[in-house]
N, C-alpha and C positions, 0 to 999 in steps of 0.2 A: 139155600140160605141157612145160616147157622142159628141155632136156638140161643136166645139170651136168657140168662137166669139172673133176676134181680135179687141181691142179697142185702136186706135192709139193715139199718142201725137198730140197736137194742131199744126196747120200749115201744116198738111198733106192733101192736096187736092186730091192727087192721091195715095191712100193708098198702092196699090200693088207695087208702085215704090218708096216707102218711107221707109227709115231705113231697117228693117229686116222683115217687115210684109209680103211682097209677097213671100219671101223665106220660111218663116214659113208656109204660106198657101200651097206652093208647096210641101214642105216636108210632111206635114200632109196628104194632099189629094192624091198626086201622089205616094209618097214613102210608105205611111202607110195606104192608103185607108180610112182615117179618115175624116168625114165631118168637114169643117171649113168655117166660114163666114168671109170674109175679104173684106168689102165694104166701100166705101167712106162714111164718117159721114157728117151730115149737119153742117153748121156753123164751118168749120174746123179751121178758124183763131182764133176765140174766145173760141170755145169748151165749150159753156155755158151748165151748168148743166141742165137747164130747157129744153134744146133741146137734149142733149146727153143721159140722162137717159131714157126719153121716146123712143128715137130711139133704144137704146139697148133692151128695152122691146119689141118693135115691131119686132126686129130680133129674140128674144127668143120665141115670140109667134108664129113664123113660124114653130116651132118644135112641135112634138107630145107631148113632156113633157118639157115645158119652164123651169121648175125647175131643169132640168137635164143638162143644158148647163154649159160650162166652159168658164169663162171670162178671157182673157189674156189682161191686161191693161198696157200700157206703158205711163209714164209721165202723161199728162192730162187724158189719158185713164185709168190709175190706179185710179185717183181720181173719175172718173165716175163709175168705178167698185165698189169702196168703197161705194159710195152713192147709187148705184143700190142695193147692198146687204142690205142696211138699209131697203129697201122696199119690195124686192122680194126674194123668195127662189132661190138658185142656187147651183149646185153641187160643184163647186170650183171657186176660184178666185186666179189668179196669178198676183201679182203686180210687176211691173218693174219700178224702179226709181220713187217711190212714195214719196211725201212730206207731211208734216203735215200742214204747214202754207203756206200763199201766198208769204212769204219771202219779204214782203214789196213792192211787185210789184202790181201796181194798175190794170194792165191788167188782171193778174191772179185773183186778188180779185174780179173783176167784173164777173168772170166766175161762182161764187156762190158756189164753193165747200168747201171753207176753213172757219174754225172757226174764229171768230173775238172777240177781247177783247173790252168791252165797260165799261165806268164808269157810275155807277148809281148816282142818286142825292145825296145819302149819302156818296159818295166818294168811295164806294166799287167797285172793278172790277169784272165783270161777263163775261163769255164766251157765245157769241151768235152763233147760227148756229153750235153747237158742233157736233163732230162725234159721232154717236150712235153705239159704238162698241158692246154693248150687243145685239142690233138688228142685226148687221152684223154677229156676230158669231152664233146667233140663226138661221139665214136664210142660213148660209153657214158653213158647218163643215170642209171644206178643204181649207186652205189658204197657199199660198206660196208667199214669198217676196224676190225679188232680188234687190241688191243695190251694188254700188261700192265705194271704199274708195277715189276715185279721181273724183267723179261726179263734173263737173264744175258748175253745177246749183244748186244741192241739197246737202247740207252738210249731213254727215253721221248721225248727231244727229237728223235731221228731219226724216230720215227713221226709226231711232230707236224709235221715238215716235209712229209711226204707228205700228212698231213691238210690242212694249209694250202694246199698246191699244188692239191689237188682241191676245196677249199672245203667240207670236211666239218665237221660240228659235232655235239657231244653233244645240243644243243638240237633239231637236226633228226633225231636218232636214227639217224645214219649213221656216227658215230664212237663206238666202244665201247671204253672203257678199263676192262678188267676186272681188278681187283687180285688179286694172288696167283696168276696163271696161268702164270708163268714164260714159256717160249717156246712155249706152247700145244702141248706134246708130247702132251697127253691130249685126249680127246674133250670138246667143250663143246656142251651143248645149245643155247646161245645162237646158235651159228653155224648149226646145223640150223634153228632157228626163222626166222632171216633168209632162209636158202635157200628154205624152204617158202613164205614170204611172196612171194618173187620168182618162184617157179615158177608 
């Protein structure tokens, strides 16, 4: 069985009592006997990339095969999973409520995950800090993305940019647009089903 690492959204200083993370951990470990790491992340308020990606790496390196873990990232945790997969091999990544941009939020921008558009001296716009989708898909063959049509924070078109960058489709059953789920603050059995298939 593969170890699952739950990567939370920002602001979760007590991960097992936040959103659905503790419930997912319980279902995996107690109901299915599957190893799952559900630990508090450092810097929970800001969720900075330079702290979260190394922390995920430290969790993965506790395993016999760090490349065999499954990352389940929600919101900021999804951004961390994306950036982790740019650098390190991983068996699977499950993204929940991922966004492409910082949506104009200075606090999110400061986390370091998001591409930025900058104007060069010649007036041309270039993207800095781009997502390295080719590296992500090279390091991880199994991707699943969950999003809702009524997410109050992340418009559907933001999720679709991540979907398209990774080459995911509903037809291939790796892009899951579930209506009426908001920002996935509550437990979803569909996510557990995908995790178990990948374990």
